[in-house]
Backbone and ligand atoms as CSV (ligand in chain L), in Angstrom:
chain,resi,resn,atom,element,x,y,z
A,1,MET,N,N,151.106,133.682,-44.462
A,1,MET,CA,C,151.603,133.240,-45.762
A,1,MET,C,C,151.545,134.385,-46.761
A,2,ALA,N,N,152.589,134.583,-47.486
A,2,ALA,CA,C,152.608,135.628,-48.498
A,2,ALA,C,C,152.912,134.977,-49.845
A,3,GLY,N,N,152.168,135.278,-50.829
A,3,GLY,CA,C,152.389,134.650,-52.126
A,3,GLY,C,C,152.728,135.670,-53.182
A,4,SER,N,N,153.157,135.200,-54.322
A,4,SER,CA,C,153.507,136.139,-55.378
A,4,SER,C,C,152.280,136.505,-56.211
A,5,GLU,N,N,151.178,135.857,-55.967
A,5,GLU,CA,C,149.941,136.214,-56.631
A,5,GLU,C,C,148.764,135.739,-55.773
A,6,THR,N,N,147.563,136.111,-56.157
A,6,THR,CA,C,146.412,135.680,-55.377
A,6,THR,C,C,146.169,134.194,-55.624
A,7,LEU,N,N,145.993,133.463,-54.549
A,7,LEU,CA,C,145.915,132.021,-54.674
A,7,LEU,C,C,144.612,131.490,-54.116
A,8,GLY,N,N,144.240,130.327,-54.605
A,8,GLY,CA,C,143.012,129.731,-54.100
A,8,GLY,C,C,143.232,128.348,-53.547
A,9,PHE,N,N,144.173,128.224,-52.609
A,9,PHE,CA,C,144.429,126.902,-52.047
A,9,PHE,C,C,143.469,126.576,-50.937
A,10,LYS,N,N,143.322,125.295,-50.747
A,10,LYS,CA,C,142.525,124.855,-49.614
A,10,LYS,C,C,143.265,125.220,-48.339
A,11,VAL,N,N,142.518,125.734,-47.388
A,11,VAL,CA,C,143.096,126.082,-46.091
A,11,VAL,C,C,143.782,124.845,-45.503
A,12,LYS,N,N,143.162,123.712,-45.707
A,12,LYS,CA,C,143.681,122.455,-45.162
A,12,LYS,C,C,145.085,122.155,-45.692
A,13,SER,N,N,145.299,122.373,-46.993
A,13,SER,CA,C,146.606,122.073,-47.588
A,13,SER,C,C,147.678,122.986,-47.027
A,14,VAL,N,N,147.318,124.256,-46.845
A,14,VAL,CA,C,148.289,125.209,-46.322
A,14,VAL,C,C,148.580,124.902,-44.864
A,15,SER,N,N,147.535,124.634,-44.093
A,15,SER,CA,C,147.766,124.416,-42.666
A,15,SER,C,C,148.494,123.087,-42.424
A,16,HIS,N,N,148.329,122.147,-43.325
A,16,HIS,CA,C,149.079,120.896,-43.237
A,16,HIS,C,C,150.573,121.185,-43.306
A,17,PHE,N,N,150.959,122.006,-44.264
A,17,PHE,CA,C,152.368,122.351,-44.402
A,17,PHE,C,C,152.855,123.111,-43.162
A,18,LEU,N,N,152.057,124.086,-42.744
A,18,LEU,CA,C,152.461,124.917,-41.605
A,18,LEU,C,C,152.588,124.102,-40.316
A,19,LYS,N,N,151.722,123.125,-40.171
A,19,LYS,CA,C,151.756,122.281,-38.971
A,19,LYS,C,C,153.107,121.551,-38.888
A,20,HIS,N,N,153.550,121.025,-40.019
A,20,HIS,CA,C,154.815,120.296,-40.013
A,20,HIS,C,C,156.011,121.234,-39.866
A,21,LEU,N,N,155.855,122.431,-40.383
A,21,LEU,CA,C,156.899,123.445,-40.223
A,21,LEU,C,C,157.033,123.805,-38.740
A,22,LYS,N,N,155.898,123.952,-38.110
A,22,LYS,CA,C,155.851,124.258,-36.673
A,22,LYS,C,C,156.525,123.147,-35.872
A,23,GLU,N,N,156.220,121.904,-36.219
A,23,GLU,CA,C,156.789,120.781,-35.476
A,23,GLU,C,C,158.304,120.698,-35.640
A,24,LEU,N,N,158.770,121.061,-36.816
A,24,LEU,CA,C,160.222,121.091,-37.028
A,24,LEU,C,C,160.858,122.135,-36.107
A,25,GLY,N,N,160.239,123.302,-36.041
A,25,GLY,CA,C,160.732,124.365,-35.155
A,25,GLY,C,C,160.739,123.907,-33.710
A,26,GLU,N,N,159.673,123.232,-33.314
A,26,GLU,CA,C,159.569,122.758,-31.928
A,26,GLU,C,C,160.625,121.694,-31.623
A,27,ARG,N,N,160.929,120.918,-32.635
A,27,ARG,CA,C,161.975,119.909,-32.448
A,27,ARG,C,C,163.338,120.576,-32.217
A,28,LEU,N,N,163.547,121.711,-32.883
A,28,LEU,CA,C,164.837,122.382,-32.786
A,28,LEU,C,C,164.963,123.258,-31.538
A,29,LEU,N,N,163.823,123.665,-31.010
A,29,LEU,CA,C,163.820,124.604,-29.887
A,29,LEU,C,C,164.768,124.204,-28.747
A,30,PRO,N,N,164.680,122.964,-28.247
A,30,PRO,CA,C,165.592,122.592,-27.157
A,30,PRO,C,C,167.070,122.622,-27.561
A,31,VAL,N,N,167.338,122.372,-28.839
A,31,VAL,CA,C,168.728,122.405,-29.317
A,31,VAL,C,C,169.260,123.833,-29.245
A,32,PHE,N,N,168.438,124.770,-29.700
A,32,PHE,CA,C,168.824,126.185,-29.635
A,32,PHE,C,C,168.984,126.622,-28.178
A,33,LYS,N,N,168.015,126.221,-27.383
A,33,LYS,CA,C,167.989,126.656,-25.973
A,33,LYS,C,C,169.268,126.293,-25.241
A,34,LYS,N,N,169.782,125.124,-25.543
A,34,LYS,CA,C,170.979,124.641,-24.869
A,34,LYS,C,C,172.178,125.547,-25.121
A,35,LYS,N,N,172.114,126.313,-26.200
A,35,LYS,CA,C,173.283,127.094,-26.588
A,35,LYS,C,C,173.349,128.479,-25.957
A,36,VAL,N,N,172.264,128.893,-25.303
A,36,VAL,CA,C,172.278,130.237,-24.714
A,36,VAL,C,C,171.974,130.178,-23.225
A,37,ARG,N,N,172.234,131.293,-22.559
A,37,ARG,CA,C,172.024,131.323,-21.121
A,37,ARG,C,C,170.729,132.017,-20.734
A,38,TYR,N,N,169.984,132.439,-21.730
A,38,TYR,CA,C,168.716,133.098,-21.396
A,38,TYR,C,C,167.546,132.284,-21.927
A,39,GLU,N,N,166.386,132.672,-21.529
A,39,GLU,CA,C,165.170,131.973,-21.943
A,39,GLU,C,C,164.900,132.243,-23.426
A,40,MET,N,N,164.854,131.194,-24.191
A,40,MET,CA,C,164.666,131.348,-25.633
A,40,MET,C,C,163.425,130.553,-26.021
A,41,ASN,N,N,162.441,131.205,-26.546
A,41,ASN,CA,C,161.184,130.502,-26.798
A,41,ASN,C,C,160.560,130.758,-28.154
A,42,GLN,N,N,160.948,131.869,-28.758
A,42,GLN,CA,C,160.242,132.240,-29.977
A,42,GLN,C,C,161.079,131.973,-31.214
A,43,PHE,N,N,160.396,131.498,-32.240
A,43,PHE,CA,C,161.101,131.266,-33.491
A,43,PHE,C,C,160.203,131.546,-34.673
A,44,VAL,N,N,160.846,131.696,-35.810
A,44,VAL,CA,C,160.130,131.783,-37.070
A,44,VAL,C,C,160.636,130.648,-37.940
A,45,ALA,N,N,159.713,129.888,-38.475
A,45,ALA,CA,C,160.094,128.847,-39.423
A,45,ALA,C,C,159.523,129.260,-40.772
A,46,ALA,N,N,160.344,129.213,-41.803
A,46,ALA,CA,C,159.873,129.650,-43.116
A,46,ALA,C,C,160.386,128.722,-44.198
A,47,ALA,N,N,159.585,128.578,-45.230
A,47,ALA,CA,C,159.993,127.766,-46.369
A,47,ALA,C,C,159.394,128.346,-47.636
A,48,ILE,N,N,160.146,128.234,-48.708
A,48,ILE,CA,C,159.620,128.647,-50.003
A,48,ILE,C,C,159.257,127.386,-50.772
A,49,VAL,N,N,157.995,127.314,-51.155
A,49,VAL,CA,C,157.504,126.092,-51.803
A,49,VAL,C,C,156.773,126.430,-53.097
A,50,SER,N,N,156.587,125.427,-53.912
A,50,SER,CA,C,155.870,125.639,-55.166
A,50,SER,C,C,154.371,125.462,-54.943
A,51,HIS,N,N,153.596,125.973,-55.872
A,51,HIS,CA,C,152.141,125.803,-55.790
A,51,HIS,C,C,151.776,124.326,-55.732
A,52,LYS,N,N,152.480,123.551,-56.553
A,52,LYS,CA,C,152.198,122.117,-56.620
A,52,LYS,C,C,152.412,121.423,-55.284
A,53,GLU,N,N,153.474,121.821,-54.612
A,53,GLU,CA,C,153.760,121.191,-53.318
A,53,GLU,C,C,152.616,121.426,-52.329
A,54,ILE,N,N,152.096,122.641,-52.327
A,54,ILE,CA,C,150.981,122.930,-51.418
A,54,ILE,C,C,149.748,122.157,-51.871
A,55,GLU,N,N,149.484,122.236,-53.169
A,55,GLU,CA,C,148.324,121.554,-53.733
A,55,GLU,C,C,148.331,120.062,-53.392
A,56,ASN,N,N,149.493,119.445,-53.553
A,56,ASN,CA,C,149.614,118.001,-53.323
A,56,ASN,C,C,149.919,117.644,-51.876
A,57,GLU,N,N,149.917,118.652,-51.023
A,57,GLU,CA,C,150.304,118.439,-49.617
A,57,GLU,C,C,151.621,117.683,-49.533
A,58,ASP,N,N,152.542,118.095,-50.378
A,58,ASP,CA,C,153.868,117.482,-50.458
A,58,ASP,C,C,154.797,118.195,-49.482
A,59,ILE,N,N,155.173,117.496,-48.431
A,59,ILE,CA,C,156.034,118.135,-47.428
A,59,ILE,C,C,157.414,117.479,-47.405
A,60,SER,N,N,157.846,116.991,-48.583
A,60,SER,CA,C,159.131,116.284,-48.578
A,60,SER,C,C,160.285,117.178,-48.134
A,61,ILE,N,N,160.168,118.467,-48.385
A,61,ILE,CA,C,161.246,119.361,-47.942
A,61,ILE,C,C,161.393,119.318,-46.410
A,62,ILE,N,N,160.268,119.205,-45.724
A,62,ILE,CA,C,160.314,119.138,-44.259
A,62,ILE,C,C,160.801,117.761,-43.797
A,63,TYR,N,N,160.368,116.725,-44.508
A,63,TYR,CA,C,160.866,115.376,-44.200
A,63,TYR,C,C,162.383,115.330,-44.317
A,64,GLU,N,N,162.879,115.927,-45.395
A,64,GLU,CA,C,164.330,115.910,-45.621
A,64,GLU,C,C,165.067,116.636,-44.501
A,65,ALA,N,N,164.497,117.755,-44.078
A,65,ALA,CA,C,165.116,118.505,-42.984
A,65,ALA,C,C,165.129,117.655,-41.717
A,66,ASN,N,N,164.030,116.964,-41.463
A,66,ASN,CA,C,163.960,116.085,-40.287
A,66,ASN,C,C,164.958,114.944,-40.386
A,67,ARG,N,N,165.122,114.445,-41.605
A,67,ARG,CA,C,166.082,113.369,-41.802
A,67,ARG,C,C,167.496,113.849,-41.487
A,68,LYS,N,N,167.774,115.091,-41.872
A,68,LYS,CA,C,169.087,115.652,-41.566
A,68,LYS,C,C,169.290,115.689,-40.044
A,69,LEU,N,N,168.223,116.034,-39.329
A,69,LEU,CA,C,168.307,116.068,-37.867
A,69,LEU,C,C,168.460,114.660,-37.292
A,70,ASP,N,N,167.750,113.699,-37.889
A,70,ASP,CA,C,167.871,112.302,-37.437
A,70,ASP,C,C,169.310,111.818,-37.563
A,71,VAL,N,N,169.904,112.125,-38.706
A,71,VAL,CA,C,171.263,111.673,-38.979
A,71,VAL,C,C,172.255,112.338,-38.026
A,72,ALA,N,N,172.034,113.624,-37.774
A,72,ALA,CA,C,172.953,114.360,-36.906
A,72,ALA,C,C,172.892,113.838,-35.475
A,73,CYS,N,N,171.743,113.336,-35.096
A,73,CYS,CA,C,171.530,112.681,-33.804
A,73,CYS,C,C,172.101,113.479,-32.628
A,74,GLU,N,N,173.144,112.985,-31.977
A,74,GLU,CA,C,173.652,113.683,-30.784
A,74,GLU,C,C,174.387,114.970,-31.141
A,75,ASN,N,N,174.786,115.066,-32.388
A,75,ASN,CA,C,175.555,116.248,-32.770
A,75,ASN,C,C,174.672,117.365,-33.305
A,76,LEU,N,N,173.427,117.347,-32.862
A,76,LEU,CA,C,172.478,118.344,-33.346
A,76,LEU,C,C,172.975,119.773,-33.157
A,77,SER,N,N,173.649,120.010,-32.031
A,77,SER,CA,C,174.047,121.387,-31.763
A,77,SER,C,C,175.077,121.877,-32.779
A,78,ASP,N,N,175.718,120.947,-33.487
A,78,ASP,CA,C,176.680,121.365,-34.519
A,78,ASP,C,C,176.002,121.931,-35.760
A,79,ILE,N,N,174.760,121.519,-35.983
A,79,ILE,CA,C,174.135,121.980,-37.216
A,79,ILE,C,C,173.267,123.213,-37.026
A,80,VAL,N,N,173.140,123.671,-35.791
A,80,VAL,CA,C,172.499,124.972,-35.616
A,80,VAL,C,C,173.565,125.990,-35.233
A,81,GLN,N,N,173.640,127.035,-36.030
A,81,GLN,CA,C,174.643,128.050,-35.766
A,81,GLN,C,C,174.008,129.425,-35.822
A,82,ASP,N,N,174.487,130.305,-34.956
A,82,ASP,CA,C,173.963,131.662,-34.922
A,82,ASP,C,C,172.432,131.646,-34.770
A,83,SER,N,N,171.950,130.771,-33.906
A,83,SER,CA,C,170.511,130.665,-33.618
A,83,SER,C,C,169.681,130.455,-34.865
A,84,CYS,N,N,170.225,129.662,-35.753
A,84,CYS,CA,C,169.491,129.429,-36.988
A,84,CYS,C,C,169.768,128.031,-37.519
A,85,PHE,N,N,168.745,127.440,-38.104
A,85,PHE,CA,C,168.917,126.166,-38.783
A,85,PHE,C,C,168.484,126.362,-40.227
A,86,SER,N,N,169.400,126.156,-41.139
A,86,SER,CA,C,169.075,126.321,-42.560
A,86,SER,C,C,169.119,124.970,-43.220
A,87,PHE,N,N,168.116,124.714,-43.997
A,87,PHE,CA,C,168.149,123.500,-44.790
A,87,PHE,C,C,167.494,123.787,-46.137
A,88,ASN,N,N,168.305,123.749,-47.174
A,88,ASN,CA,C,167.769,123.979,-48.510
A,88,ASN,C,C,166.891,125.251,-48.522
A,89,ARG,N,N,165.627,125.147,-48.929
A,89,ARG,CA,C,164.781,126.350,-48.993
A,89,ARG,C,C,163.873,126.448,-47.774
A,90,LEU,N,N,164.464,126.102,-46.656
A,90,LEU,CA,C,163.742,126.121,-45.382
A,90,LEU,C,C,164.678,126.683,-44.315
A,91,VAL,N,N,164.130,127.478,-43.426
A,91,VAL,CA,C,164.977,128.025,-42.377
A,91,VAL,C,C,164.178,128.175,-41.077
A,92,VAL,N,N,164.848,127.917,-39.955
A,92,VAL,CA,C,164.244,128.173,-38.651
A,92,VAL,C,C,165.139,129.185,-37.944
A,93,LEU,N,N,164.567,130.320,-37.594
A,93,LEU,CA,C,165.329,131.396,-36.973
A,93,LEU,C,C,164.788,131.692,-35.588
A,94,MET,N,N,165.666,131.705,-34.618
A,94,MET,CA,C,165.245,132.004,-33.252
A,94,MET,C,C,165.233,133.499,-33.001
A,95,ASN,N,N,164.364,133.913,-32.112
A,95,ASN,CA,C,164.475,135.262,-31.565
A,95,ASN,C,C,165.587,135.212,-30.533
A,96,THR,N,N,166.504,136.143,-30.604
A,96,THR,CA,C,167.576,136.153,-29.614
A,96,THR,C,C,167.503,137.427,-28.780
A,97,THR,N,N,167.993,137.317,-27.559
A,97,THR,CA,C,167.980,138.477,-26.666
A,97,THR,C,C,169.283,139.255,-26.807
A,98,LYS,N,N,170.367,138.497,-26.954
A,98,LYS,CA,C,171.679,139.141,-27.115
A,98,LYS,C,C,172.337,138.608,-28.364
A,99,PRO,N,N,172.363,139.351,-29.438
A,99,PRO,CA,C,171.748,140.674,-29.630
A,99,PRO,C,C,170.235,140.551,-29.765
A,100,ALA,N,N,169.545,141.649,-29.509
A,100,ALA,CA,C,168.081,141.636,-29.558
A,100,ALA,C,C,167.596,141.660,-30.994
A,101,ARG,N,N,167.251,140.504,-31.492
A,101,ARG,CA,C,166.738,140.463,-32.847
A,101,ARG,C,C,165.695,139.360,-32.960
A,102,HIS,N,N,164.764,139.568,-33.847
A,102,HIS,CA,C,163.670,138.628,-34.016
A,102,HIS,C,C,163.724,138.001,-35.402
A,103,GLY,N,N,163.217,136.767,-35.473
A,103,GLY,CA,C,163.274,135.998,-36.709
A,103,GLY,C,C,162.674,136.706,-37.905
A,104,GLU,N,N,161.549,137.390,-37.681
A,104,GLU,CA,C,160.883,138.068,-38.799
A,104,GLU,C,C,161.813,139.092,-39.436
A,105,ALA,N,N,162.501,139.851,-38.579
A,105,ALA,CA,C,163.408,140.879,-39.088
A,105,ALA,C,C,164.625,140.245,-39.750
A,106,ARG,N,N,165.109,139.179,-39.154
A,106,ARG,CA,C,166.278,138.501,-39.739
A,106,ARG,C,C,165.936,138.001,-41.139
A,107,LEU,N,N,164.680,137.600,-41.312
A,107,LEU,CA,C,164.267,137.046,-42.588
A,107,LEU,C,C,163.895,138.126,-43.611
A,108,PHE,N,N,163.080,139.065,-43.183
A,108,PHE,CA,C,162.506,140.002,-44.153
A,108,PHE,C,C,163.111,141.394,-44.138
A,109,ASP,N,N,163.865,141.680,-43.099
A,109,ASP,CA,C,164.345,143.051,-42.985
A,109,ASP,C,C,165.793,143.093,-42.500
A,110,PRO,N,N,166.667,142.304,-43.137
A,110,PRO,CA,C,168.034,142.219,-42.630
A,110,PRO,C,C,168.774,143.557,-42.694
A,111,ASP,N,N,168.383,144.410,-43.625
A,111,ASP,CA,C,169.076,145.698,-43.743
A,111,ASP,C,C,168.319,146.838,-43.044
A,112,VAL,N,N,167.314,146.483,-42.242
A,112,VAL,CA,C,166.550,147.440,-41.430
A,112,VAL,C,C,165.737,148.434,-42.271
A,113,LYS,N,N,165.622,148.194,-43.566
A,113,LYS,CA,C,164.902,149.134,-44.431
A,113,LYS,C,C,163.441,149.300,-44.013
A,114,ILE,N,N,162.776,148.155,-43.796
A,114,ILE,CA,C,161.349,148.221,-43.448
A,114,ILE,C,C,161.168,148.888,-42.093
A,115,ARG,N,N,162.014,148.532,-41.146
A,115,ARG,CA,C,161.868,149.134,-39.811
A,115,ARG,C,C,162.167,150.630,-39.818
A,116,LYS,N,N,163.052,151.047,-40.728
A,116,LYS,CA,C,163.298,152.490,-40.831
A,116,LYS,C,C,162.033,153.209,-41.281
A,117,GLU,N,N,161.291,152.546,-42.185
A,117,GLU,CA,C,160.037,153.138,-42.645
A,117,GLU,C,C,158.991,153.173,-41.534
A,118,ILE,N,N,158.928,152.094,-40.776
A,118,ILE,CA,C,157.921,152.015,-39.718
A,118,ILE,C,C,158.272,152.923,-38.546
A,119,LEU,N,N,159.537,152.896,-38.151
A,119,LEU,CA,C,159.931,153.534,-36.899
A,119,LEU,C,C,160.579,154.903,-37.073
A,120,GLY,N,N,160.979,155.228,-38.298
A,120,GLY,CA,C,161.665,156.499,-38.520
A,120,GLY,C,C,162.935,156.570,-37.700
A,121,ILE,N,N,163.072,157.678,-37.001
A,121,ILE,CA,C,164.307,157.951,-36.274
A,121,ILE,C,C,164.585,156.918,-35.177
A,122,ARG,N,N,163.485,156.284,-34.690
A,122,ARG,CA,C,163.663,155.298,-33.622
A,122,ARG,C,C,164.345,154.017,-34.103
A,123,ALA,N,N,164.501,153.897,-35.421
A,123,ALA,CA,C,165.157,152.699,-35.963
A,123,ALA,C,C,166.671,152.812,-35.906
A,124,ILE,N,N,167.142,154.014,-35.595
A,124,ILE,CA,C,168.593,154.215,-35.552
A,124,ILE,C,C,169.205,153.317,-34.481
A,125,GLY,N,N,170.248,152.656,-34.861
A,125,GLY,CA,C,170.913,151.778,-33.902
A,125,GLY,C,C,170.411,150.349,-33.967
A,126,LEU,N,N,169.324,150.107,-34.696
A,126,LEU,CA,C,168.855,148.726,-34.822
A,126,LEU,C,C,169.838,147.967,-35.697
A,127,MET,N,N,169.924,146.701,-35.389
A,127,MET,CA,C,170.989,145.928,-35.990
A,127,MET,C,C,170.791,145.623,-37.474
A,128,ASP,N,N,171.833,145.870,-38.197
A,128,ASP,CA,C,171.864,145.517,-39.599
A,128,ASP,C,C,172.423,144.101,-39.705
A,129,ASP,N,N,171.563,143.195,-40.143
A,129,ASP,CA,C,171.957,141.782,-40.180
A,129,ASP,C,C,172.345,141.347,-41.578
A,130,ASN,N,N,172.736,142.316,-42.351
A,130,ASN,CA,C,172.879,142.067,-43.779
A,130,ASN,C,C,173.915,141.014,-44.162
A,131,ASN,N,N,174.720,140.613,-43.184
A,131,ASN,CA,C,175.739,139.605,-43.524
A,131,ASN,C,C,175.125,138.277,-43.952
A,132,THR,N,N,173.919,137.974,-43.450
A,132,THR,CA,C,173.235,136.778,-43.938
A,132,THR,C,C,171.866,137.180,-44.453
A,133,ASN,N,N,171.680,137.047,-45.734
A,133,ASN,CA,C,170.361,137.333,-46.272
A,133,ASN,C,C,169.619,136.013,-46.489
A,134,PHE,N,N,168.892,135.617,-45.454
A,134,PHE,CA,C,168.217,134.316,-45.480
A,134,PHE,C,C,167.212,134.226,-46.625
A,135,LEU,N,N,166.515,135.333,-46.846
A,135,LEU,CA,C,165.489,135.319,-47.881
A,135,LEU,C,C,166.098,135.063,-49.263
A,136,ASP,N,N,167.191,135.759,-49.554
A,136,ASP,CA,C,167.874,135.531,-50.832
A,136,ASP,C,C,168.344,134.089,-50.947
A,137,ASN,N,N,168.848,133.558,-49.830
A,137,ASN,CA,C,169.293,132.161,-49.838
A,137,ASN,C,C,168.130,131.220,-50.165
A,138,LEU,N,N,166.993,131.450,-49.516
A,138,LEU,CA,C,165.829,130.595,-49.760
A,138,LEU,C,C,165.413,130.656,-51.219
A,139,LYS,N,N,165.374,131.869,-51.736
A,139,LYS,CA,C,164.956,132.047,-53.130
A,139,LYS,C,C,165.910,131.359,-54.084
A,140,SER,N,N,167.202,131.475,-53.812
A,140,SER,CA,C,168.128,130.866,-54.768
A,140,SER,C,C,168.116,129.345,-54.637
A,141,MET,N,N,167.855,128.834,-53.441
A,141,MET,CA,C,167.726,127.381,-53.296
A,141,MET,C,C,166.483,126.880,-54.023
A,142,PHE,N,N,165.442,127.673,-53.972
A,142,PHE,CA,C,164.210,127.304,-54.683
A,142,PHE,C,C,164.473,127.266,-56.193
A,143,ALA,N,N,165.108,128.323,-56.696
A,143,ALA,CA,C,165.422,128.388,-58.129
A,143,ALA,C,C,166.307,127.203,-58.525
A,144,ASN,N,N,167.205,126.869,-57.622
A,144,ASN,CA,C,168.117,125.759,-57.844
A,144,ASN,C,C,167.372,124.413,-57.887
A,145,ASP,N,N,166.478,124.229,-56.946
A,145,ASP,CA,C,165.692,122.993,-56.853
A,145,ASP,C,C,164.827,122.775,-58.081
A,146,PHE,N,N,164.220,123.859,-58.551
A,146,PHE,CA,C,163.277,123.731,-59.657
A,146,PHE,C,C,163.888,124.134,-61.000
A,147,LYS,N,N,165.183,124.421,-60.967
A,147,LYS,CA,C,165.931,124.742,-62.179
A,147,LYS,C,C,165.325,125.901,-62.972
A,148,THR,N,N,164.692,126.803,-62.275
A,148,THR,CA,C,164.166,127.985,-62.947
A,148,THR,C,C,164.001,129.125,-61.950
A,149,LYS,N,N,164.144,130.339,-62.428
A,149,LYS,CA,C,163.933,131.499,-61.562
A,149,LYS,C,C,162.520,132.033,-61.746
A,150,ARG,N,N,161.792,131.441,-62.703
A,150,ARG,CA,C,160.503,132.043,-63.032
A,150,ARG,C,C,159.296,131.374,-62.381
A,151,LEU,N,N,159.484,130.210,-61.803
A,151,LEU,CA,C,158.349,129.514,-61.203
A,151,LEU,C,C,157.812,130.309,-60.010
A,152,PRO,N,N,156.491,130.598,-60.008
A,152,PRO,CA,C,155.946,131.334,-58.864
A,152,PRO,C,C,156.093,130.503,-57.586
A,153,TYR,N,N,156.378,131.186,-56.516
A,153,TYR,CA,C,156.560,130.452,-55.264
A,153,TYR,C,C,155.612,130.967,-54.191
A,154,ILE,N,N,155.516,130.170,-53.167
A,154,ILE,CA,C,154.728,130.551,-52.003
A,154,ILE,C,C,155.665,130.542,-50.816
A,155,MET,N,N,155.554,131.589,-50.033
A,155,MET,CA,C,156.378,131.648,-48.841
A,155,MET,C,C,155.514,131.258,-47.648
A,156,CYS,N,N,155.853,130.174,-46.996
A,156,CYS,CA,C,155.111,129.733,-45.809
A,156,CYS,C,C,155.891,130.143,-44.568
A,157,ILE,N,N,155.218,130.834,-43.680
A,157,ILE,CA,C,155.886,131.298,-42.463
A,157,ILE,C,C,155.088,130.862,-41.251
A,158,PHE,N,N,155.771,130.282,-40.306
A,158,PHE,CA,C,155.120,130.005,-39.036
A,158,PHE,C,C,155.857,130.757,-37.938
A,159,SER,N,N,155.141,131.650,-37.251
A,159,SER,CA,C,155.744,132.395,-36.143
A,159,SER,C,C,155.281,131.811,-34.824
A,160,HIS,N,N,156.216,131.415,-34.013
A,160,HIS,CA,C,155.904,130.897,-32.683
A,160,HIS,C,C,156.576,131.811,-31.654
A,161,ASN,N,N,155.924,132.559,-30.838
A,161,ASN,CA,C,154.487,132.778,-30.892
A,161,ASN,C,C,154.197,133.877,-31.899
A,162,ILE,N,N,152.942,134.135,-32.164
A,162,ILE,CA,C,152.549,135.138,-33.149
A,162,ILE,C,C,153.556,136.296,-33.252
A,163,PRO,N,N,153.707,136.835,-34.476
A,163,PRO,CA,C,154.675,137.929,-34.646
A,163,PRO,C,C,154.419,139.056,-33.646
A,164,CYS,N,N,155.480,139.558,-33.044
A,164,CYS,CA,C,155.312,140.525,-31.957
A,164,CYS,C,C,154.982,141.921,-32.473
A,165,THR,N,N,154.509,142.740,-31.543
A,165,THR,CA,C,154.230,144.141,-31.877
A,165,THR,C,C,155.087,145.042,-30.998
A,166,GLU,N,N,156.180,144.491,-30.479
A,166,GLU,CA,C,157.057,145.286,-29.619
A,166,GLU,C,C,157.598,146.496,-30.371
A,167,GLN,N,N,157.683,147.587,-29.635
A,167,GLN,CA,C,158.079,148.870,-30.216
A,167,GLN,C,C,159.294,148.779,-31.142
A,168,SER,N,N,160.374,148.200,-30.678
A,168,SER,CA,C,161.593,148.241,-31.481
A,168,SER,C,C,161.719,147.074,-32.460
A,169,HIS,N,N,160.768,146.152,-32.416
A,169,HIS,CA,C,160.849,145.010,-33.339
A,169,HIS,C,C,159.790,145.057,-34.430
A,170,GLN,N,N,158.531,145.246,-34.006
A,170,GLN,CA,C,157.429,145.401,-34.962
A,170,GLN,C,C,157.360,144.271,-35.984
A,171,CYS,N,N,157.503,143.044,-35.522
A,171,CYS,CA,C,157.554,141.921,-36.460
A,171,CYS,C,C,156.262,141.735,-37.259
A,172,ALA,N,N,155.134,141.957,-36.606
A,172,ALA,CA,C,153.861,141.807,-37.313
A,172,ALA,C,C,153.807,142.786,-38.482
A,173,LYS,N,N,154.267,143.993,-38.223
A,173,LYS,CA,C,154.262,145.033,-39.235
A,173,LYS,C,C,155.271,144.738,-40.354
A,174,ILE,N,N,156.382,144.158,-40.013
A,174,ILE,CA,C,157.388,143.819,-41.032
A,174,ILE,C,C,156.767,142.846,-42.043
A,175,ILE,N,N,156.060,141.843,-41.519
A,175,ILE,CA,C,155.437,140.869,-42.421
A,175,ILE,C,C,154.414,141.554,-43.306
A,176,ASP,N,N,153.641,142.425,-42.672
A,176,ASP,CA,C,152.630,143.191,-43.383
A,176,ASP,C,C,153.236,143.997,-44.532
A,177,GLU,N,N,154.277,144.737,-44.218
A,177,GLU,CA,C,154.931,145.577,-45.222
A,177,GLU,C,C,155.579,144.729,-46.301
A,178,PHE,N,N,156.172,143.632,-45.882
A,178,PHE,CA,C,156.862,142.771,-46.847
A,178,PHE,C,C,155.886,142.173,-47.846
A,179,ALA,N,N,154.756,141.695,-47.325
A,179,ALA,CA,C,153.751,141.073,-48.185
A,179,ALA,C,C,153.174,142.110,-49.151
L,1,ZN,ZN,ZN,159.282,140.212,-32.903
């Protein structure tokens, strides 16, 4: 979890949110899997929430996302595109093999800036995903929801499985640098 300031939330409140975020990702996993021919197992689920939502253990944003999935029912595969499910200020991003990209990078490093810093010359040729800036989308949905750009937010991230340390991806490091 990365916040815009130092926070003193109960671990329980944060993990409550993350648990439901994880379950949403797990619910989507088989839907994503059906769309590719390779083994797909890893995802990043992220949401931008207000301090109050964490404090009150308010997970209505996740409920709403689940409701969208309930309604879509058999047509679930229509609402996941490009190995991603976006809902308001919440997103689930799969790690894909073709092209080789990981959710952390898609979210925090779409223009490869952070990886260029970490990897130097070895970052050459890494994919620039700048056509979709998920983070900007999340932020603007948050501003939209709360009708202000100034409300401090908390970014909740669940990586399944833990952010990787693979040479060309360095997802753990991307989160570190981003925070
Ligand atoms: Zn990774």
